[in-house]
Structure formats: C-alpha cells, structure tokens
C-alpha positions as CSV (number, residue, x, y, z in Angstrom):
1,M,-14.4,6.8,34.5
2,R,-16.2,9.6,32.9
3,Y,-16.5,13.3,34.1
4,P,-18.8,16.2,32.9
5,G,-16.9,18.8,31.1
6,Q,-15.1,21.5,33.1
7,V,-14.6,19.2,36.3
8,N,-12.2,20.9,38.7
9,D,-8.6,19.3,38.2
10,E,-8.0,19.2,42.0
11,V,-11.1,17.2,42.4
12,R,-9.9,14.7,39.9
13,R,-6.5,14.4,41.4
14,Q,-7.9,13.6,44.7
15,E,-10.1,10.8,43.2
16,L,-7.4,9.4,40.9
17,G,-4.2,10.4,42.3
18,S,-1.5,10.3,39.5
19,S,-3.1,9.9,36.3
20,R,-2.9,10.4,32.6
21,N,-5.3,12.8,30.7
22,V,-7.3,11.4,27.9
23,P,-8.5,14.2,25.4
24,A,-12.1,15.4,25.6
25,G,-14.8,13.9,23.4
26,Q,-18.4,14.7,22.4
27,G,-21.0,12.9,24.3
28,G,-24.4,11.7,22.8
29,E,-25.9,15.1,23.7
30,G,-23.1,17.1,22.4
31,V,-21.7,17.6,25.9
32,T,-17.9,17.5,26.2
33,H,-16.6,14.7,28.5
34,Q,-13.1,14.7,30.1
35,C,-11.4,11.7,31.6
36,D,-8.2,10.7,33.5
37,I,-7.3,7.3,33.6
38,S,-5.2,6.1,36.4
39,L,-2.2,3.9,35.7
40,G,-1.1,3.3,39.2
41,S,0.0,-0.2,40.1
42,G,-1.0,0.1,43.7
43,I,2.4,-0.9,45.0
44,G,4.1,1.8,47.2
45,G,2.6,4.6,45.5
46,E,4.5,4.1,42.4
47,H,2.6,4.0,39.0
48,D,3.0,2.1,35.8
49,R,4.4,4.2,33.1
50,T,3.7,1.9,30.3
51,P,2.0,3.8,27.5
52,I,-1.6,3.2,27.7
53,D,-2.1,2.2,23.9
54,N,0.3,-0.6,24.6
55,R,-1.7,-2.0,27.3
56,I,-5.1,-1.5,26.0
57,G,-6.4,-0.9,22.6
58,I,-6.9,2.8,22.5
59,K,-10.2,2.7,20.4
60,H,-11.6,0.3,23.0
61,I,-10.8,2.9,25.7
62,V,-12.4,5.8,24.0
63,N,-15.5,3.6,23.3
64,M,-15.7,2.5,26.7
65,I,-15.3,6.1,28.0
66,H,-18.0,7.6,25.7
67,N,-20.3,4.6,25.5
68,V,-20.8,5.4,22.0
69,D,-24.3,4.6,20.7
70,N,-24.2,4.6,17.0
71,T,-28.0,3.9,16.4
72,S,-28.7,7.5,15.1
73,L,-25.6,7.1,12.9
74,C,-26.8,3.8,11.4
75,R,-30.1,5.3,10.6
76,D,-28.3,8.2,8.9
77,V,-26.5,5.8,6.8
78,L,-29.7,3.9,5.9
79,S,-31.4,7.2,4.9
80,Q,-28.4,7.9,2.5
81,L,-28.4,4.6,1.2
82,F,-32.0,4.9,0.4
83,L,-31.6,8.3,-1.3
84,V,-28.8,6.7,-3.4
85,T,-30.5,3.6,-4.6
86,T,-33.8,5.9,-5.4
87,L,-31.8,8.3,-7.5
88,M,-29.9,5.8,-9.4
89,S,-33.0,3.7,-9.9
90,A,-35.0,6.8,-11.2
91,D,-32.0,7.8,-13.4
92,M,-31.7,4.3,-14.9
93,Q,-35.3,3.9,-15.7
94,R,-35.5,7.3,-17.4
95,G,-32.5,6.4,-19.8
96,L,-33.5,2.8,-20.5
97,A,-37.0,4.0,-21.3
98,E,-35.7,6.2,-24.1
99,R,-34.3,3.2,-25.6
100,G,-37.5,0.8,-25.3
101,L,-36.1,-1.2,-22.4
102,T,-36.8,-1.9,-18.8
103,Q,-34.3,-2.7,-16.0
104,T,-35.1,-6.4,-16.3
105,R,-34.9,-6.6,-20.0
106,A,-31.7,-4.6,-20.0
107,Q,-30.3,-7.1,-17.4
108,V,-31.1,-9.8,-19.9
109,L,-29.1,-7.9,-22.7
110,W,-26.3,-7.5,-20.1
111,V,-26.1,-11.2,-19.4
112,L,-26.4,-12.1,-23.1
113,G,-23.6,-9.5,-24.2
114,G,-21.3,-11.1,-21.8
115,A,-22.1,-14.8,-22.7
116,E,-22.8,-14.1,-26.5
117,R,-25.4,-16.9,-26.4
118,M,-27.5,-18.8,-23.8
119,T,-30.4,-21.1,-23.8
120,Q,-33.6,-20.0,-21.8
121,A,-32.9,-22.5,-19.0
122,E,-29.3,-21.1,-18.7
123,L,-30.8,-17.6,-18.7
124,A,-33.3,-18.4,-16.1
125,A,-30.6,-19.8,-13.8
126,E,-28.5,-16.8,-14.2
127,L,-31.3,-14.3,-13.6
128,K,-32.7,-16.4,-10.9
129,V,-36.2,-16.3,-12.4
130,T,-38.6,-19.0,-13.6
131,P,-38.3,-20.3,-17.1
132,R,-41.8,-19.0,-17.8
133,N,-40.7,-15.5,-16.7
134,V,-37.6,-15.7,-19.1
135,T,-39.9,-16.7,-22.0
136,T,-41.9,-13.6,-21.4
137,L,-38.9,-11.5,-21.4
138,I,-37.4,-13.2,-24.6
139,D,-40.8,-12.8,-26.4
140,A,-40.7,-9.0,-25.6
141,L,-37.1,-8.5,-26.6
142,E,-37.6,-10.5,-29.8
143,E,-40.6,-8.4,-30.8
144,T,-38.7,-5.2,-30.1
145,G,-35.7,-6.5,-32.3
146,F,-33.0,-7.0,-29.4
147,V,-32.6,-10.8,-29.4
148,R,-33.7,-13.5,-31.7
149,R,-34.1,-17.4,-31.0
150,T,-31.8,-19.8,-32.9
151,A,-31.7,-23.5,-33.1
152,H,-29.8,-25.4,-30.6
153,P,-27.1,-27.5,-32.1
154,T,-27.7,-30.6,-30.2
155,D,-31.3,-30.3,-28.5
156,R,-34.1,-29.9,-30.6
157,R,-36.4,-28.8,-27.6
158,A,-34.0,-26.0,-26.7
159,A,-33.5,-22.5,-28.3
160,V,-30.4,-20.4,-28.2
161,I,-30.8,-16.8,-27.5
162,V,-28.4,-14.3,-29.1
163,L,-28.3,-10.6,-29.4
164,T,-29.1,-9.0,-32.8
165,A,-27.1,-6.1,-34.3
166,K,-29.5,-3.8,-32.4
167,G,-29.1,-5.8,-29.2
168,Q,-25.3,-5.6,-29.6
169,K,-25.4,-2.0,-30.2
170,S,-27.4,-1.6,-27.1
171,F,-25.2,-3.7,-25.0
172,A,-22.0,-1.8,-26.1
173,R,-23.7,1.5,-25.0
174,L,-24.8,0.0,-21.7
175,Q,-21.1,-0.9,-21.2
176,S,-19.7,2.5,-22.2
177,E,-22.3,4.4,-20.2
178,T,-21.7,2.3,-17.3
179,T,-17.9,3.0,-17.2
180,E,-18.3,6.5,-17.6
181,F,-20.8,6.8,-14.8
182,A,-18.5,4.8,-12.4
183,K,-15.6,7.2,-13.2
184,L,-18.0,10.3,-12.7
185,L,-19.1,8.9,-9.2
186,F,-15.8,7.4,-8.0
187,G,-13.1,8.7,-10.1
188,N,-11.9,11.0,-7.3
189,L,-11.5,8.3,-4.8
190,S,-8.2,6.6,-3.9
191,E,-7.8,2.8,-4.4
192,R,-7.7,2.5,-0.6
193,D,-11.1,4.3,-0.4
194,L,-12.6,2.3,-3.0
195,K,-11.8,-1.0,-1.7
196,T,-13.2,0.2,1.6
197,L,-16.4,1.1,-0.1
198,Q,-16.4,-2.1,-2.0
199,G,-16.2,-4.3,1.0
200,I,-18.7,-2.4,2.9
201,L,-21.2,-2.5,-0.2
202,H,-20.4,-6.4,-0.3
203,D,-21.2,-6.7,3.4
204,V,-24.5,-4.8,2.8
205,A,-25.4,-7.0,-0.1
206,T,-24.6,-10.2,1.7
207,K,-26.6,-9.2,4.6
208,L,-29.6,-8.2,2.5
209,T,-29.4,-11.5,0.6
210,E,-29.5,-13.4,4.1
211,L,-32.4,-11.4,5.4
212,A,-34.3,-12.0,1.8
213,K,-33.7,-15.7,2.6
214,E,-34.9,-15.7,6.1
215,T,-38.0,-13.9,4.9
216,G,-38.8,-16.0,2.0
217,G,-38.4,-19.0,4.3
218,R,-41.4,-18.1,6.7
C-alpha cells in the first residue's frame, strides 16, 4: 500500500493497525513516498514479528511499493552506449588512418596476428564475410605491404596469407595500444565491477546478435 509523503501517522495507524515502517523512497515524479506494511496475522489481534526480509524479498517489496518504471533509465543507458561507441569508433578511425588502415583491414591484421597464417577461406569464415570480400581486403593489404600471399603446402588452388614485417609491426602496435587503452578505461575498477561490466556487455552483444539475425531473416 502506498501513501504520498507527509501522510498523518495517526491516519496510517487507523488504517493499518500495528505495522512496520518502510523507509521513504522517491517516486517517478520525484515525490517522496512513505509506506507502512502490516505484519498482522489476523488472529486475536496478535501480530507476526518475523522480519519482513525473511518472509518476502525486500527488493521485491520495494519494487512493488514504488512501482518502478525504468523505461527512462533504459533510454539513458542506451544514450550513453551510443556516445561511447561513437567516441571509440571515431578515435579508432583516426588512429588507423594515420597508419594507412581501416577498421576492417586492421581486423584482418588482428586475426592473422593471432593465427600467424590462414587461407582466404579461413579468413572469410573467421571474419564472417564472403570470400570475394576477403579477396578485396587481401589485395589492398598486399598492395600496401601489410600481408603477402604464399603457396599452400598441399592445395595448389589455395593461398596462405601471412603478415609481412610491416604487418607484424603493426599487429604488435595494435596489441600494445589495446592493452594500454584498456588499462586507461578500466584500470581503476575492481575485479568485481569488471566482471559485472563484462557480463552486462556480453548480454548486450548477445541481444544485438539475436536482433540482427531476426532482422536478417525477414
């Protein structure tokens, strides 16, 4: 049962009888709400003195009292996420452009740096793009000296893609800068907070992947 702030205590006692007070919270319009929850058993006027948080989850009680509508908060969080992704994308594009790379080409270097060598078909599967798109990417990276094609040891039809010395240097720089950037953003967070953030971002990524599949299937 919910009451506007400053409701007369005597009126509450008349309505609820013996009760326990739940601290006031803020309503959706910034109005303070006060609530008394009766623990009466209804037998002979006696009342159950069992602690309320042992009978019903206190969080559930608070949510029930205040009827929390977090739609506005969800929008605020999404706005913050948009801002973060926009800022990070712009910063990444500037840094990569200075080295003659795009985000997609840098992703190829990142994948190759971890695997050392891959066929174009393997790269296409890893990047989730068509073989034709990979061919275009490798052509551009080969022309700019980041990768080179080598003969496949057993399949004459396939080429193995490896990083050149320039590509290896760029990959090492990407690794180092990624590590430093991660420390700059999250170095002050506790392990618990990092794991919480990691879980939230994982859930967001999973949801976005599901939505993309649903949209693509239409």
